[in-house]
C-alpha positions as CSV (number, residue, x, y, z in Angstrom):
1,M,0.0,0.0,0.0
2,K,1.2,3.5,-0.9
3,I,1.6,5.8,2.0
4,H,1.3,9.6,1.7
5,A,3.4,12.3,3.4
6,S,0.8,12.8,6.1
7,G,0.9,9.1,7.0
8,E,4.7,9.2,7.1
9,D,4.4,12.1,9.5
10,Y,2.2,10.1,11.8
11,L,4.6,7.2,11.8
12,E,7.5,9.4,12.5
13,A,5.6,11.1,15.4
14,I,4.9,7.7,16.9
15,L,8.5,6.7,16.6
16,V,9.6,10.0,18.2
17,L,7.1,9.5,21.1
18,Q,8.2,5.9,21.6
19,K,11.8,7.1,22.0
20,K,10.7,9.8,24.4
21,I,7.9,8.2,26.5
22,G,7.9,4.5,25.6
23,M,4.3,3.4,25.2
24,V,2.2,5.6,22.9
25,R,-1.6,6.0,22.8
26,S,-3.7,8.0,20.3
27,V,-4.2,10.8,22.9
28,D,-0.4,11.2,23.1
29,L,-0.2,11.4,19.4
30,A,-3.0,14.0,19.3
31,R,-1.2,16.2,21.9
32,H,2.2,15.9,20.1
33,M,0.9,16.7,16.7
34,G,-1.7,19.3,17.7
35,F,-4.5,17.5,16.0
36,S,-8.0,16.6,17.2
37,K,-8.7,13.1,18.6
38,P,-11.1,12.3,15.7
39,S,-8.4,13.2,13.2
40,I,-5.9,11.0,14.9
41,S,-8.4,8.2,15.2
42,H,-9.1,8.3,11.5
43,A,-5.4,8.4,10.6
44,V,-4.6,5.5,13.0
45,G,-7.4,3.5,11.4
46,V,-6.0,4.1,7.9
47,L,-2.5,3.2,9.1
48,R,-3.7,0.1,10.8
49,N,-5.6,-1.0,7.7
50,G,-2.5,-0.4,5.6
51,G,-0.4,-2.7,7.9
52,F,1.8,0.1,9.2
53,L,0.8,-0.1,12.9
54,T,-1.2,-2.1,15.3
55,M,-3.1,-1.3,18.5
56,D,-3.1,-3.6,21.5
57,K,-6.0,-4.2,23.9
58,D,-4.9,-1.4,26.1
59,G,-4.9,1.1,23.2
60,F,-1.1,1.4,22.8
61,L,0.1,1.9,19.3
62,H,2.9,-0.3,17.9
63,L,4.7,0.2,14.6
64,T,4.8,-2.9,12.4
65,E,8.1,-3.8,10.8
66,E,7.1,-1.9,7.6
67,G,5.8,1.1,9.7
68,R,9.0,1.2,11.7
69,E,11.2,1.2,8.5
70,I,9.2,4.1,7.1
71,A,9.3,6.0,10.4
72,E,13.0,5.6,10.8
73,K,13.7,6.6,7.2
74,I,11.6,9.8,7.6
75,Y,13.1,10.6,11.0
76,E,16.7,10.1,9.6
77,R,15.9,12.6,6.8
78,H,14.2,15.0,9.1
79,Q,17.2,15.1,11.5
80,F,19.7,15.4,8.6
81,F,17.9,18.3,6.9
82,T,17.2,20.1,10.2
83,D,20.8,19.9,11.2
84,Q,22.1,21.0,7.8
85,L,19.7,24.0,7.6
86,I,20.6,25.1,11.1
87,A,24.3,24.8,10.3
88,A,23.7,27.0,7.2
89,G,22.2,29.7,9.5
90,V,18.5,29.0,9.2
91,N,16.6,29.6,12.5
92,E,15.5,26.4,14.3
93,V,11.8,26.8,13.8
94,T,12.1,27.4,10.0
95,A,14.7,24.6,9.7
96,E,12.2,22.1,11.4
97,E,9.4,23.2,9.1
98,D,11.4,23.1,5.9
99,A,13.0,19.7,6.8
100,C,9.5,18.3,7.3
101,R,8.6,19.2,3.7
102,I,12.0,18.2,2.2
103,E,12.0,14.8,3.9
104,H,9.0,13.6,1.8
105,A,9.9,15.0,-1.5
106,I,13.5,13.9,-2.0
107,S,14.4,10.6,-3.7
108,D,16.4,7.9,-1.8
109,E,19.2,8.4,-4.3
110,S,19.5,12.1,-3.8
111,F,19.2,11.9,-0.1
112,R,22.0,9.3,0.2
113,K,24.3,11.3,-2.1
114,L,23.7,14.5,-0.1
115,Q,24.2,12.6,3.1
116,R,27.5,11.2,1.9
117,Y,28.6,14.6,0.5
118,F,27.9,16.5,3.8
119,M,29.3,13.7,6.0
120,K,32.6,13.3,4.2
121,P,35.7,14.7,6.0
122,K,36.6,18.2,4.7
């Protein structure tokens, strides 16, 4: 199943929250993302139906293997672009916002080449 940028954002947010607080419920996701509970509920349903996450009997969200791979890929890109933009002098808020847009649009090939270019010793 194809996942859209918004779905990638939800998966990334779940990953970030899991790293920060451990177990994540929909209400935590709503708070973190600033969306209404019904919006989160709809998105969680779509992601569950797509096989990207599961919900246990206690309401905790768990990324599937495929969901985790996508979340980690997006998170890696987000961190990389945020760091590079800040290093270039962009303020932190703008860097975060721009990184969030760039992370979805760039191809795997271009991202890896940029990553290698910026990470090589100067």
